[in-house]
N, C-alpha and C positions, 0 to 999 in steps of 0.2 A: 089756253096754257101753253101749247106747243109754240104759238106765235111768240109769246113772251120769253120762253127758253131760248128760241131761235134769236131773238132780237138781243137778248144779254149775251149770248155766245158770240153773236156777230159783233158786238161792241167790245168785247174782251179781245176778240181776235184783231180788230182794227187798232185798239190800244196797244196790243203788243207789237203790231207791225209798225206803228209810230214809234214805239220804243226801240225797236230794232234799227230802224232808219236813223234814229238819234244816235245810237251807239255807233253804227258804222260810220256815220258823219263825223263823230267826234274822234274816231280812230284814225281818221286822215286829216283832220284839221289841225294845223300847227298855230296856235294864237300867240306864240311867244313875242313878247315886247318888253321894254324896260319894266322891272319890277323891283320889289324890295328884297326878294329872296328866291332861290331855285330850290324846290323841294323834290328830292328823289325818293320815291317809295320804295321800300326794301323788296327784295327778292331773295331767293335762297343763296346761301354761300356754302362752300364746300371746304372745310379744313382751313379756313382763313382765306380762302380765295372766292372772288365773285363768281357765281353761276354765270353762264353765257347771257342769260336774261338780265341779270343785275348788271354784269359788265356793260351790255348795250346801254342800259339807262345812264350808267355813270359817264360813259364815254359822251352821251348826248348832252348830259349836263356840264361836262367840261367845255364842250363846244359852245354852249349858251354862255357860259361863264366867260370865256374868251372872247366872245362877241361884246362883252361888257353890258349884258342884259340885267345884271343883278350883282351886287357886291358880295353876297353870301349865298353858299350852297349848303342846304340842310339835308344830310343823309338820315333816313329813317329806317327802322326795322330793328325788332327785339332779337332776343336769343331764342332760337328754334329749339324744338324738342331734340334733346340728345347733342345739342351744340355747346360750346363753351365760350363762343364769342358771338357778338350781335352782328346782324347785317350791316347795321349803321356803322360800326367800327371798322369792318371790312372794307365798306364804301369809303370811309375817310382815308384809311390807308391807301386805297387804290388811288384816290383822287390826289393825295399828297405825292405819290410815286409819279402821278401824271404831270407833276409840276405845278399844282395849285398850292397857294400859301396856306400855311397852318391857321392863320386867323381868318381865312375866308371859307372855312369848312367846319361846319358845326354837326355834332352828333346828337340826334334825339332817338334814343334806342329803347323808350318805354313801350312803344306799341308793337303788337304782333299782329295787328289787323290794320287795314287802311283807316278805318274810324279812329282807333287808339292813336295811330301815328299822327294824324291830322290834329286831333285834339292837343297832343303835346306840341306840335309846331305852333298852334295858336297860343298856347300858354308861354312859349318861349320868345314870341315876337314882341317888340315894344308897341305901345300904343300908337296907332295911326300908321304902322308899317304892316299892311294887311295884304298888298298885292303880291301874289306868289306865282311863280310858273311852276306848274305841276309836271313832273317828269316820270312817265311810267310806260306801260305797253299801251298802244292805241284803244284796244278794248276797254280799258279800265278809265278812260277819260271822262265819260259822262258821269259815272258813279261818283268818281273823285270830286268833280265839279259840284255834284249835288251836296256831297258832304262838306266840302270846304265852304261853300256858300252857308249852310247851316251853321257853321262855327264862326262866321264872321269874316271869312277870307275872301278876296277878290281873286278867284282863280283863273289862270291863263293856262290852258292845256297845252302840252307839247310833247306828243308822243315819240319815243325813241324809234327812229326810222330803221335801224338796223337789228332790231331784236329778232332773234331766232323764231319766236312765235309768228311774227308777221310774215317771215320768209316761207312758212308752211301754211299753204292756204286751208288745208283740212283742220289743222290745230287752231289757226286763227278764227274759222268759221265756228268752231266749238265754243271758243272763249266768247265771241260776239254773241252767240245765241244764249249762253249763260247770262252775260251781263244784260241782255235785253229783259231779263226777269230780275236780276239783282238791282239793277238801276232804279226801276219803279218801287221796288221794295224799300230801298234805302230813302227815297223821297217820302213815302208813307211813314216809315217808322223811326227814322233818325230824329233824335231830339236836338234842339239847338243848345248852345252853351248857355 
């Protein structure tokens, strides 16, 4: 019995290490190439201004847009508890102030989670337009790719290189460890559209 328990525990540790390696790889791998849209995952906003994390994501999306990798930027994120404006609305305003055309920035503010945001993105894309560049923090890329594929998207991860989370090794390590558990859970429990 002890051998069985040891074998099961060993297998679980090996799977977790594999997941952690995949999360770390995804956090550093930029797969951006021509796509139908750039999707910016929401993050906190403060009184109508993007948090440093959201700002880093928006700045990266603007760079990708200016490289002509997609004709549309979709900003996501709903209204948080105690807020009066959505993360997506704040993101749109920021991108317009950065010089993007109004017709090039779309708001999807239904979701307050990554899963809900990606489901809303899928519903808003025309048939046959499913290749998207996902912009978020690096630690988030693997789970986003899992969710996006479940919903029929072709995801291309592009982590925001100047995120304050990435600049703090300790903070980033905590997020990477958390995602090494969240990503396999998303794979096991998320249902497709």
